[in-house]
TISE-114942 format. One line per field, with one value per residue: residue number from 0; residue in one letter; z negated, x negated, y negated of N, C-alpha, C, O in turn. Coordinates in steps of 0.1 Angstrom, whole numbers, plus 2048, in hexadecimal, padded with zeros to 3 digits. Example, Ala and Ser with C-alpha at 12.3 -4.5 7.8 and 13.67 -1.06 7.14 Angstrom:
% TISE-114942
n [0;1] .
res [A;S] .
n.pz [7B2;7B9] .
n.px [77C;780] .
n.py [839;816] .
ca.pz [7B2;7B9] .
ca.px [785;777] .
ca.py [82D;80B] .
c.pz [7B2;7B1] .
c.px [77C;77F] .
c.py [821;800] .
o.pz [7AB;7B0] .
o.px [772;77A] .
o.py [821;7F5] .
***
This chain:
% TISE-114942
n [0;1;2;3;4;5;6;7;8;9;10;11;12;13;14;15;16;17;18;19;20;21;22;23;24;25;26;27;28;29;30;31;32;33;34;35;36;37;38;39;40;41;42;43;44;45;46;47;48;49;50;51;52;53;54;55;56;57;58;59;60;61;62;63;64;65;66;67;68;69;70;71;72;73;74;75;76;77;78;79;80;81;82;83;84;85;86;87;88;89;90;91;92;93;94;95;96;97;98;99;100;101;102;103;104;105;106;107;108;109;110;111;112;113;114;115;116;117;118;119;120;121;122;123;124;125;126;127;128;129;130;131;132;133;134;135;136;137;138;139;140;141;142;143;144;145;146;147;148;149;150;151;152;153;154;155;156;157;158;159;160;161;162;163;164;165;166;167;168;169;170;171;172;173;174;175;176;177;178;179;180;181;182;183;184;185;186;187;188;189;190;191;192;193;194;195;196;197;198;199;200;201] .
res [M;I;A;T;Q;L;P;M;K;E;T;L;G;D;F;W;S;L;V;W;D;Y;K;C;T;S;V;V;V;M;H;R;E;E;D;L;P;Q;I;G;P;H;F;Y;P;H;K;G;E;S;H;Y;G;G;F;S;V;T;A;T;G;K;K;S;G;N;G;C;G;S;T;S;L;I;V;R;K;E;N;E;M;S;D;S;S;L;E;V;A;L;W;Q;L;S;T;W;P;L;D;Q;A;L;P;Q;D;P;S;S;L;I;T;V;I;G;E;A;E;K;C;Q;Q;Q;M;A;D;S;H;I;L;V;T;C;R;D;G;A;S;R;C;G;L;F;G;A;G;L;I;L;C;D;Q;I;R;S;D;G;I;V;D;V;S;Q;A;V;R;S;L;R;K;R;R;C;Q;F;I;P;N;K;E;M;F;V;F;C;H;V;L;A;Q;T;Y;L;D;S;F;E;T;Y;G;N;F;K] .
n.pz [835;82D;83A;832;82C;812;7F6;7F5;7E4;7E3;7EB;7D9;7CA;7E5;7E8;7D5;7D5;7EE;7E4;7D5;7E0;7F5;7E4;7DD;7D4;7D1;7D7;7E9;7E9;7FD;7F6;7E3;7BE;7B3;7CD;7D3;7C6;7DC;7EB;7E7;7D0;7AF;7AE;79D;780;765;74F;733;73C;75B;76F;78E;7A3;79D;793;779;771;762;753;751;74C;756;76B;775;793;7AA;7BF;7C0;7AD;793;78B;776;77A;770;77E;77E;784;782;76B;774;772;76E;757;76D;779;788;78F;797;7A7;7A9;7C2;7C5;7DF;7D6;7E6;7FB;804;807;81B;82D;84A;84A;833;817;812;820;812;7F6;804;80E;7F3;7E9;7FC;7F6;7D9;7DE;7ED;7DB;7C6;7D8;7E1;7CE;7CA;7D3;7F6;7F4;7FA;809;803;813;80E;81D;823;83C;840;853;85E;84C;845;858;859;841;849;85D;851;844;857;864;84D;84A;860;860;84A;852;86A;869;882;88D;89F;8A7;8BC;8C3;8AB;8A8;8B9;8B1;89D;8AA;8BD;8AB;89D;8AD;8A1;893;88B;897;8A7;8B6;8A1;88A;895;89B;87F;878;882;870;859;85C;861;847;839;840;83D;822;81B;812;823;83E;83A;826;82D;82D] .
n.px [820;82F;83F;84B;85F;85B;86E;890;8AA;8BF;8B9;8AA;8B0;8B2;898;88B;899;891;877;87C;88A;87B;863;84E;836;81A;81F;815;80C;807;7FE;7F3;7F9;802;80A;825;83B;83F;84B;863;877;86E;864;85C;854;83B;838;84A;86A;87D;8A0;8A8;8C3;8CE;8BA;8A3;885;862;843;828;80E;7F0;7D6;7BD;7A2;782;78F;7A9;7C4;7DD;7FE;80A;829;847;864;885;8A2;8C7;8E0;8E2;8E4;8CD;8AA;899;880;864;843;834;81B;810;801;7EB;7DD;7C5;7B4;7C2;7CB;7EA;7E7;7D9;7CF;7BC;7AF;799;786;77D;776;786;79B;797;796;7AE;7BB;7B0;7B9;7D2;7DA;7CD;7E1;7FB;7F2;7F4;80C;821;832;832;836;81E;82A;828;826;82F;834;845;843;836;81C;807;80B;800;7EB;7E2;7E9;7DA;7C1;7C9;7C8;7AD;797;79F;79D;77D;777;784;77A;761;75D;76A;786;78A;79F;7AD;7BC;7CA;7D9;7EC;7FA;805;81B;82C;837;835;830;81D;7FA;7F3;7E3;7C3;7B2;7B9;7B4;797;791;796;785;76F;779;776;75E;750;75A;74A;731;734;72A;710;704;70A;713;723;73C;749] .
n.py [848;830;812;7F3;7D3;7BB;7BF;7AA;796;7A0;7B8;7C9;7DF;7F5;7F5;7FF;81A;821;829;83E;84F;85A;85E;850;84F;83B;81A;801;7DE;7C3;7AF;795;78C;777;76A;771;767;752;760;775;785;78D;7AE;7C2;7CE;7BC;7C7;7DD;7E2;7E2;7DB;7E9;7E5;7FF;80D;815;806;809;7FC;809;803;7F0;7E5;7DC;7D2;7CE;7C1;7C8;7D6;7E4;7F1;80A;81A;825;832;836;847;834;842;85D;87D;88E;88A;883;874;85A;859;83B;82C;80E;7F7;7E0;7C6;7B1;79E;78E;774;760;74B;755;766;782;79A;78D;7A0;7C1;7D6;7D6;7DE;7F7;802;802;814;831;834;830;845;85C;85A;861;87D;88B;894;8AF;8A6;88B;866;848;828;808;7E9;7C4;79C;79E;7BA;7C6;7BA;7B8;7CD;7E3;7DE;7ED;805;80B;80A;823;834;834;836;853;860;85F;86E;885;88C;880;874;84F;83D;820;815;829;832;818;813;82E;824;811;819;821;80D;7EF;7D6;7D7;7D0;7B8;7A5;79A;795;7A6;7BC;7BE;7BB;7D5;7E5;7DA;7E1;7FE;800;7FA;80E;822;81A;81E;838;84D;85F;86F;887;884;884;89D] .
ca.pz [833;832;837;82D;826;803;7F5;7F4;7D7;7EA;7F1;7D1;7CA;7ED;7E7;7C8;7D8;7F5;7DD;7CE;7E9;7FA;7DF;7DE;7C7;7D3;7DB;7EB;7EA;805;7F3;7D6;7B7;7B3;7D6;7CF;7C1;7E8;7FD;7E5;7C3;7A9;7AE;793;771;761;73F;732;746;764;775;79B;7A9;796;790;76D;778;753;757;741;74E;75F;76B;786;795;7BC;7C6;7BC;7A3;798;782;776;776;76C;785;77A;78B;779;76F;779;764;765;753;775;778;792;787;7A0;7A2;7B3;7C4;7CE;7E3;7D3;7ED;805;802;810;829;835;854;844;824;814;80C;822;806;7F0;809;80E;7E7;7E8;803;7ED;7CF;7E2;7F1;7D4;7C1;7E4;7E2;7BD;7C7;7E5;7FD;7EE;807;801;803;814;814;819;822;847;845;860;861;844;840;862;856;83A;853;86C;84A;83D;861;867;83F;84A;86C;85A;842;854;875;870;88B;890;8AA;8A2;8C7;8C2;899;8A6;8C2;8B0;899;8B2;8BF;8A1;89E;8B8;89A;889;890;8A6;8AB;8B9;894;884;89B;895;871;874;886;868;84E;862;85D;83A;836;848;833;810;81A;815;82E;847;834;81B;830;82C] .
ca.px [822;83E;83C;857;85C;85D;87E;896;8AA;8CA;8B3;89E;8B9;8B1;88D;88B;8A2;88B;86B;881;88F;870;859;840;823;817;81E;808;80F;7FA;802;7EF;806;805;812;82E;848;841;84E;869;878;866;86B;857;850;830;837;856;876;889;8A7;8AD;8CF;8D1;8AC;899;878;860;839;822;802;7EC;7C9;7B7;790;77F;79A;7B9;7CE;7E5;804;812;836;851;86F;891;8B3;8CE;8F1;8E0;8E5;8C0;8A5;88D;873;85A;836;831;80C;80F;7F2;7EC;7D3;7C3;7AA;7C4;7D2;7F4;7E5;7C7;7D0;7B6;7A9;78A;77A;77F;775;791;7AC;794;79D;7BD;7C2;7AB;7BF;7DE;7D7;7CA;7F0;801;7ED;7F5;81D;827;83D;835;82E;81C;834;81D;834;82B;83F;84A;844;830;80E;7FF;80D;7FC;7DC;7DF;7E8;7CC;7B6;7C9;7C5;79D;792;7A5;795;76F;775;786;773;757;761;772;78A;794;7A9;7B9;7C3;7D6;7E6;7F5;802;80E;824;836;83B;82D;82C;80D;7ED;7FD;7D8;7B4;7A8;7B8;7AD;78B;78D;79B;771;766;77C;770;74B;74C;75F;73E;727;733;723;705;6FF;716;714;72E;749;74E] .
ca.py [83A;82B;804;7EA;7C5;7B9;7BD;79E;798;7A6;7C8;7CE;7ED;7F7;7F6;80D;824;825;82B;849;859;861;864;84A;84E;831;80F;7F7;7D4;7BF;79D;792;78D;76A;767;77B;761;74B;768;779;786;79C;7BA;7D0;7C9;7BC;7D0;7DB;7EA;7D8;7E4;7E1;7ED;80F;817;80C;805;808;7F5;811;7FD;7E8;7E7;7D0;7D3;7D3;7BB;7CD;7D5;7F0;7F0;813;817;832;832;83F;842;834;847;869;888;897;885;886;869;860;852;832;826;7FF;7F5;7CF;7C1;7A3;796;78B;767;75F;746;757;770;78A;797;78B;7AD;7CE;7E3;7D8;7E4;806;807;7FF;822;837;831;837;853;865;85F;868;88A;894;89C;8B1;89C;87A;859;83C;81E;7FB;7DA;7B9;797;7A5;7CB;7CA;7B5;7BE;7DA;7E8;7DD;7F9;810;80D;80E;82C;842;834;83E;861;863;860;876;893;890;87B;866;844;83B;818;814;833;82B;80D;818;835;819;803;824;825;7FF;7E5;7C9;7DB;7CC;7AC;79D;7A0;793;7AF;7C8;7BC;7BE;7E1;7E4;7D4;7E9;80C;7FC;7F6;819;828;816;822;843;84D;865;875;894;884;884;8A9] .
c.pz [836;82E;836;828;818;802;7F0;7E7;7DB;7EC;7E6;7CD;7D7;7EE;7DE;7CF;7E4;7F1;7D3;7D5;7EF;7F1;7DE;7D2;7C4;7D9;7DF;7F0;7F0;805;7E2;7CA;7B5;7BE;7D9;7CE;7D3;7F0;7F6;7D3;7BC;7AA;7A6;787;76D;755;73D;73D;74C;769;781;7A2;7A7;794;784;776;76C;75B;74B;740;757;75F;777;784;7A2;7C0;7C7;7B1;7A3;78C;784;774;777;771;783;782;784;779;774;76A;763;764;75F;776;785;78D;794;79C;7AD;7B4;7C7;7CF;7DB;7DD;7F5;807;80B;81C;830;83E;850;837;824;813;812;819;7FD;7F7;80A;800;7E2;7EC;7FF;7E0;7D3;7E5;7E6;7CF;7CE;7DF;7D1;7BE;7D3;7E9;7FB;7FB;7FD;808;803;815;811;823;830;849;850;864;85A;844;84A;85D;84D;83D;859;85F;847;84D;863;85D;844;858;863;855;843;860;875;87C;88A;8A1;8AA;8AE;8C3;8B4;89B;8B1;8BE;8A7;89E;8B9;8BD;89F;8A5;8B0;896;893;89E;8AC;8AE;8AA;88B;889;89C;88C;872;878;87A;85B;853;860;84E;82F;834;83B;827;813;81D;820;835;841;829;81C;831;819] .
c.px [830;83E;84B;856;85F;86B;881;89D;8B9;8C4;8A8;8A4;8AD;8A0;889;893;899;87B;871;888;885;861;84C;83C;81F;81B;814;80E;808;7FE;7FC;7FB;80B;808;81E;839;848;84C;85E;86D;86C;869;868;854;842;82F;846;861;87D;894;8AB;8B8;8CE;8C4;8A7;88B;86C;84E;830;813;7FD;7DD;7C4;7A7;78F;78B;7AA;7BC;7DB;7EE;80C;81D;83E;85C;87C;89E;8BE;8DA;8EC;8DE;8D5;8B8;898;886;86A;850;835;821;80B;808;7F6;7E0;7D5;7BC;7B4;7D0;7DD;7F2;7DF;7D0;7C8;7AF;79D;780;77F;780;77D;79C;7A3;796;7A6;7C5;7BE;7B0;7D0;7E1;7D7;7DC;7F9;7FD;7EF;807;81E;833;843;82D;827;823;828;828;82B;839;849;84F;83D;820;809;7FD;805;7EF;7D8;7DF;7DF;7C0;7BA;7BF;7B5;796;795;79F;784;770;778;77F;764;756;76B;774;791;79F;7B5;7C4;7CE;7DE;7EE;7FD;80B;81A;830;83F;830;82B;81F;807;7EF;7EF;7CB;7AC;7AE;7B4;79D;787;78E;786;76D;76D;774;763;747;74F;74D;735;727;72F;716;6FB;709;718;71F;73B;74E;755] .
c.py [838;81C;7FA;7DB;7C6;7B7;7AD;7A2;7A1;7B6;7D2;7DB;7F8;7FC;802;819;82B;831;83B;853;863;865;85A;846;841;828;805;7EA;7C8;7AF;79D;78C;77F;765;768;772;756;752;771;77C;78E;7A3;7CD;7C9;7CA;7C1;7CF;7E5;7DD;7E0;7DE;7E9;7FA;816;80C;80A;802;804;7FD;80E;7F9;7EA;7DF;7D3;7D3;7CE;7BE;7D3;7DF;7EF;7FF;813;825;82B;83A;83A;842;83E;856;872;88E;888;881;876;869;856;84E;82B;818;7FA;7E6;7CB;7B1;799;790;77F;766;75B;74C;766;77F;78B;794;791;7B8;7D4;7E4;7E1;7F4;80C;80B;80F;828;839;838;841;85F;866;863;87A;892;898;89E;8A4;88F;872;851;831;814;7F3;7D1;7AE;79E;7B4;7CC;7C6;7B6;7C7;7E7;7EA;7EC;806;815;813;81C;83C;83D;838;851;869;867;869;888;894;88B;872;859;83F;82C;816;81C;831;823;80D;822;82E;816;80A;824;817;7F4;7DC;7CC;7D9;7C0;7A9;7A2;7A0;79F;7BB;7CC;7BC;7CE;7E9;7E5;7E0;7F9;809;801;805;824;824;81C;830;842;851;86A;883;892;880;891;8AC] .
o.pz [83E;823;83B;821;813;80A;7EA;7E0;7D2;7EE;7E9;7CB;7D4;7F4;7E1;7CA;7E6;7F6;7CD;7D0;7F0;7F5;7DE;7CA;7B9;7E5;7D7;7FA;7E8;80E;7D9;7CE;7B7;7BC;7E3;7D6;7D5;7F8;7FF;7CA;7C2;7A7;7A7;787;76E;750;741;745;747;768;782;7A5;7B1;792;785;782;76A;766;73F;737;762;755;781;77A;7A8;7C4;7CC;7AA;7AD;781;78F;76A;77E;76C;787;784;77F;784;77A;75E;758;76A;75A;771;78B;789;79E;792;7B7;7A9;7CB;7C6;7DB;7DB;7FC;80B;817;826;83C;838;852;830;82D;812;80B;818;7F9;7F2;805;800;7DB;7E7;801;7DA;7CD;7E0;7E7;7D2;7CA;7DA;7CD;7B5;7DD;7E2;7FD;802;7F1;814;7F9;81D;808;828;82E;84F;857;86B;85F;844;846;85C;84F;838;85A;861;848;84C;863;861;840;859;862;85B;83D;863;87C;87D;886;8AA;8AC;8AA;8C0;8B4;894;8B2;8C5;8A8;89B;8BD;8C4;89E;8A2;8B5;896;89F;8AA;8B8;8AA;8A6;882;882;89C;88B;86C;871;877;855;84B;85D;84A;824;82B;831;821;808;825;825;82E;847;822;814;836;816] .
o.px [838;83D;855;84D;865;873;879;89A;8BC;8CC;8A2;89B;8A4;89C;883;88F;899;876;869;88D;885;857;840;83F;81E;81A;80A;815;803;801;7FF;806;817;809;822;843;854;854;866;866;862;875;86D;850;83B;823;84E;85E;881;892;8AE;8B6;8CE;8C3;8A6;888;86B;84C;830;80B;802;7D8;7CA;7A1;798;793;7B3;7B2;7E2;7E8;812;81F;83B;860;87C;8A3;8C1;8DE;8F5;8DA;8D2;8BB;88E;88C;867;853;835;81D;805;804;801;7D8;7DE;7BD;7AD;7DB;7DB;7F6;7DE;7D7;7CF;7AB;796;774;788;78A;780;7A4;7AA;798;7A8;7CE;7C6;7AA;7D8;7EB;7DD;7E3;802;805;7EC;80D;81D;838;84D;824;827;821;820;832;822;843;854;859;840;819;7FE;7F2;803;7E8;7CE;7D9;7DB;7B8;7B1;7B7;7AE;78C;78E;79D;780;768;773;77D;75C;74D;776;76C;79D;7AA;7C1;7D0;7D8;7E8;7F9;809;817;823;83A;84B;824;822;816;809;7EE;7EF;7C7;7A4;7A5;7B1;798;77B;786;77F;767;765;76C;75C;73E;74B;747;734;71D;730;710;6F0;713;720;722;743;759;75A] .
o.py [83D;818;7FE;7D7;7D0;7B1;7A6;7AC;7A9;7C0;7DD;7E3;7FF;806;80D;824;837;83A;842;85D;870;86B;85E;83D;83B;82B;802;7EB;7C2;7A7;7A4;787;77C;758;761;774;752;74D;775;777;793;7A3;7D8;7BD;7D4;7C1;7C7;7EE;7D2;7ED;7D2;7F4;801;822;800;80F;7F6;809;7FA;812;7FB;7EF;7DD;7D5;7D8;7D6;7B8;7D4;7E2;7EC;802;80C;82F;821;846;82F;84D;842;85C;870;893;87E;87C;86D;874;84A;856;826;81A;7F5;7E1;7CB;7A9;78D;789;781;769;760;748;76E;789;782;797;78E;7BC;7DA;7EF;7E9;7FD;818;814;814;830;842;840;847;869;870;86B;881;89D;89D;896;89B;88A;875;851;831;813;7F5;7D1;7B3;7A3;7B9;7D6;7CD;7B5;7CC;7F2;7F5;7F4;80F;821;81D;824;846;847;83F;85A;875;873;871;892;8A0;88F;869;85C;83E;82C;813;819;830;823;807;823;830;816;803;825;817;7F3;7D5;7C3;7DD;7C1;7AC;7AD;7A8;7A3;7C4;7D7;7BD;7D4;7F0;7EF;7E7;7FE;812;809;807;829;82B;81E;836;83B;84C;86A;88A;89B;87B;892;8B7] .
***
């Protein structure tokens, strides 16, 4: 996972360069689409093709449901001899208003985590890029969810404290308060409840 802040006008090209260089087949935006204009410039097309600092980005499809939406994108580096492109699924969490400290629905975040992982696993050496206004507060919650869901699936156990500690060692701004720490427990419980029996972990 790569965490970064939402692009500003002067960093639009850098953002898509990051997506391209690290093969980010999933981009997760931790804000609602309607809140983005309050934060910065729009950085991907709703339809058709747009250009951002040496990259062309084309929207090829859109869908929504279960508290999240996705836009299918084709990214190309302009002025390059090869005809290579990168297919990117941009996921948007629609249950976390800008003025609220936590998402309204943990299951929608779990859905985004699962879908982003599926896309990332389809290409070798690819990454998930997660972005929010400051590149830390909301991104940290996604990272914690990623670790917790993996713990449950892989080991059949969950350790929220260990997951949060490992994240905060990398960046101390992740999971900055008690409310988010408590929400990590809610997230883990919601994911556990989605299994009918412990046998489903395997």
